[in-house]
C-alpha positions as CSV (number, residue, x, y, z in Angstrom):
1,M,0.0,81.9,17.5
2,H,-3.6,81.1,18.1
3,D,-4.8,82.9,21.2
4,S,-8.4,83.8,20.3
5,E,-11.1,83.2,22.8
6,F,-12.7,80.7,20.3
7,F,-9.5,78.7,20.0
8,R,-8.8,78.6,23.8
9,G,-12.4,77.5,24.4
10,W,-12.1,74.8,21.7
11,R,-8.7,73.6,23.0
12,D,-10.0,73.4,26.6
13,R,-13.1,71.5,25.6
14,L,-11.0,69.2,23.4
15,T,-8.6,68.3,26.2
16,E,-11.4,67.7,28.7
17,T,-13.9,65.8,26.6
18,K,-12.0,64.6,23.5
19,D,-14.8,66.2,21.4
20,I,-13.2,67.7,18.3
21,A,-16.4,69.6,17.2
22,P,-16.8,71.8,15.2
23,L,-14.1,69.8,13.4
24,N,-15.1,66.4,11.9
25,F,-13.0,63.4,11.0
26,G,-12.9,63.2,7.2
27,M,-13.0,66.9,6.7
28,T,-10.4,68.5,4.4
29,Q,-7.5,70.8,5.4
30,E,-9.4,73.7,3.8
31,E,-12.5,73.0,5.9
32,A,-10.3,72.8,9.1
33,I,-8.5,76.1,8.2
34,A,-11.9,77.8,7.6
35,I,-12.8,77.0,11.2
36,L,-9.6,77.4,13.1
37,G,-7.8,79.9,10.8
38,E,-4.3,79.5,9.4
39,P,-2.1,77.1,11.3
40,D,0.9,78.1,13.3
41,A,3.0,75.6,11.5
42,V,2.6,73.1,8.6
43,S,4.7,70.0,8.4
44,T,4.9,67.5,5.6
45,M,6.6,64.3,6.4
46,K,9.3,63.2,3.8
47,S,8.2,59.5,3.9
48,R,5.8,58.6,1.1
49,G,2.2,58.2,2.2
50,R,2.7,60.2,5.4
51,P,0.0,62.7,6.4
52,L,0.2,66.4,6.3
53,I,0.1,67.9,9.8
54,L,-1.4,71.3,10.6
55,K,-0.2,72.6,14.0
56,Y,-2.1,75.0,16.2
57,Q,-0.1,75.7,19.4
58,D,0.5,72.2,20.8
59,I,-2.5,70.6,18.9
60,E,-1.7,68.7,15.7
61,L,-4.3,67.9,13.0
62,H,-3.2,64.9,11.0
63,F,-4.5,64.4,7.5
64,D,-4.3,61.4,5.2
65,R,-5.5,61.6,1.6
66,S,-6.7,65.1,2.5
67,A,-9.0,63.9,5.3
68,L,-8.6,64.6,9.0
69,F,-8.0,61.3,10.9
70,L,-6.1,62.3,14.1
71,V,-6.1,65.1,16.6
72,F,-2.9,64.8,18.6
73,S,-0.8,66.5,21.2
74,D,2.3,65.4,23.2
75,G,3.0,68.9,24.5
76,E,1.6,70.6,27.6
77,T,-1.6,68.5,27.1
78,E,-1.2,64.9,26.0
79,L,-4.1,63.5,23.9
80,A,-4.8,61.4,20.9
81,V,-8.3,61.4,19.4
82,K,-8.6,59.4,16.2
83,A,-11.2,58.4,13.7
84,V,-12.7,55.0,14.0
85,P,-13.3,52.8,10.9
86,A,-16.5,54.2,9.4
87,Q,-17.0,56.0,6.2
88,N,-18.3,59.4,5.3
89,D,-19.7,60.4,1.9
90,R,-16.2,60.6,0.5
91,G,-15.5,57.0,1.5
92,L,-13.0,58.2,4.1
93,P,-12.8,57.2,7.8
94,Y,-14.5,59.5,10.2
95,L,-16.3,59.7,13.5
96,P,-19.4,62.0,13.8
97,P,-18.6,64.6,16.5
98,S,-21.7,63.5,18.6
99,S,-20.5,59.9,18.8
100,P,-18.2,58.6,21.6
101,C,-14.9,57.3,20.3
102,P,-14.0,54.0,21.9
103,G,-10.5,53.8,23.2
104,N,-9.8,57.5,23.1
105,D,-9.2,57.8,26.8
106,S,-5.7,56.6,26.3
107,V,-2.6,58.8,25.8
108,S,-0.1,57.8,23.3
109,S,3.4,59.0,22.6
110,H,4.5,60.2,19.2
111,A,8.0,60.8,17.9
112,G,9.2,62.7,14.9
113,T,7.0,65.8,14.9
């Protein structure tokens, strides 16, 4: 389980500010793992076209077409931070970490994880 000082600091800042930095929307799983380390759990949905989910404690990183598009938790801390329709150099949706994300102050529920 991820209990490093870096991870705790990232998770605390994420839950307070909804800023996912140093992660970026549109980054690959490999890039996210290089920053956060190996996930505590990996879940692949059985439905076609569903994203791969990397789980770090109660924080889930959702990927679609190998690109991060959602950071989610419905555990101890409820949050949902998602990419807005913009494109990175790979043509995938993303939101630069320094930009505010409209509508991310809401909490959504999520079933099936």
